[in-house]
C-alpha positions in Angstrom: 1.2 -24.3 7.3 4.4 -26.8 8.1 4.0 -28.3 4.9 3.5 -25.4 2.6 7.1 -24.1 4.6 8.7 -27.0 3.9 12.3 -26.6 2.1 11.5 -23.3 1.7 14.9 -21.7 2.8 16.0 -23.5 -0.4 14.4 -20.7 -2.2 17.0 -18.1 -3.0 16.3 -14.7 -1.2 13.9 -16.5 1.4 14.9 -16.2 4.9 12.2 -17.6 6.9 11.1 -16.2 10.1 11.5 -19.1 12.6 10.7 -19.4 16.7 14.4 -19.9 16.6 14.9 -16.8 14.7 12.6 -14.7 17.0 14.7 -16.0 20.1 18.5 -15.6 18.7 17.5 -12.1 17.9 15.2 -10.8 20.6 17.9 -9.2 22.5 19.0 -7.0 19.2 15.3 -6.3 18.6 14.8 -5.2 22.1 17.8 -3.2 22.1 16.8 -1.2 18.9 13.1 -0.8 19.7 14.2 0.9 22.6 15.7 3.5 20.4 12.2 5.5 20.9 13.2 5.9 24.6 15.5 9.1 25.0 17.7 8.2 27.4 18.4 5.1 25.8 18.7 7.0 22.4 21.3 9.6 24.4 23.4 6.9 25.6 23.6 5.2 21.7 24.2 8.5 20.2 27.0 9.5 23.1 29.1 5.9 23.2 28.0 3.4 20.8 30.0 0.6 22.5 28.9 1.1 26.2 25.4 0.8 25.0 26.2 -2.3 23.3 28.0 -3.5 26.4 25.2 -2.4 28.6 22.3 -4.3 26.5 24.9 -7.3 26.8 24.7 -7.7 22.8 26.6 -10.5 21.4 30.0 -9.7 18.9 27.8 -10.3 16.2 25.0 -8.3 17.0 27.2 -5.2 17.7 29.4 -5.7 14.2 25.8 -5.6 12.4 25.0 -2.6 14.1 28.2 -0.6 13.6 28.7 -1.5 9.9 24.8 -0.8 9.6 24.4 -3.5 7.8 21.0 -3.7 6.7 20.3 -6.9 5.2 22.9 -8.6 7.6 20.5 -7.5 10.2 17.3 -8.6 8.4 19.0 -11.8 8.1 19.9 -12.0 11.6 16.4 -11.5 12.5 16.0 -8.0 13.2 12.1 -6.9 12.6 12.3 -4.4 9.4 10.6 -1.7 11.7 13.8 -1.8 14.2 16.0 -1.0 11.0 13.4 2.3 10.6 14.2 3.2 14.4 18.4 2.8 13.8 18.0 4.6 10.6 16.1 7.8 12.2 18.6 7.7 15.4 21.6 7.8 12.6 20.0 10.1 10.3 19.7 7.5 7.4 16.4 7.9 5.4 14.4 4.3 5.0 15.1 4.8 0.9 18.6 4.8 2.0 17.9 1.6 3.9 16.0 0.3 1.1 18.8 1.2 -1.4 21.9 -0.2 0.7 20.0 -3.8 0.9 19.5 -4.2 -2.6 23.0 -3.2 -2.7 22.5 0.5 -4.6 23.1 3.8 -4.5 20.4 5.9 -3.8 20.4 7.2 -7.1 20.2 3.5 -8.4 17.7 2.2 -6.5 15.4 5.3 -7.1 15.3 4.4 -11.0 13.8 1.2 -10.2 10.7 2.8 -8.8 7.8 4.0 -10.5 7.9 7.3 -9.1 11.2 8.4 -7.2 9.6 9.7 -3.7 10.5 11.8 -1.4 12.9 10.8 1.3 11.7 10.1 4.7 12.3 8.4 7.8 10.3 7.7 11.1 12.8 10.3 12.8 10.3 12.9 15.2 10.6 16.4 15.7 13.4 15.4 18.2 15.3 13.5 16.1 18.1 15.7 15.2 19.0 17.4 12.3 18.8 15.2 9.0 20.9 16.4 6.3 21.0 13.2 3.9 18.5 14.9 1.6 21.0 18.1 1.3 24.1 15.5 0.5 21.7 13.6 -2.5 21.0 17.0 -3.9 24.6 17.8 -3.6 25.7 15.0 -6.1 23.2 15.8 -8.6 
């Protein structure tokens, strides 16, 4: 497999997930995965900065989360499913995340799809009010 991955990083838009990346991003992936735990999620919603401190996140990791830099998080080594968890907790739909990763508005992104698709999130019943669908409908 190593032969097939030789120079893969030279391909534009390719960000190999290596063991080094996995080790570097372990802490932030663990932090985001713990959003499934009610106490962790509530601590984040109450005071993001305090929750960052408690998790000993690096300044770069904190900044990526603060700015909801979806593409930056992915490039850093955050697993996509962890982005979904952050989106669910912050009320951001998956389609909004996809659009942001492409540098597009939701409307621009949906024009590139064969079917516009419904907005959705991995937020469960206890995920709180998700009003992004009202926001998008009111823009039209």
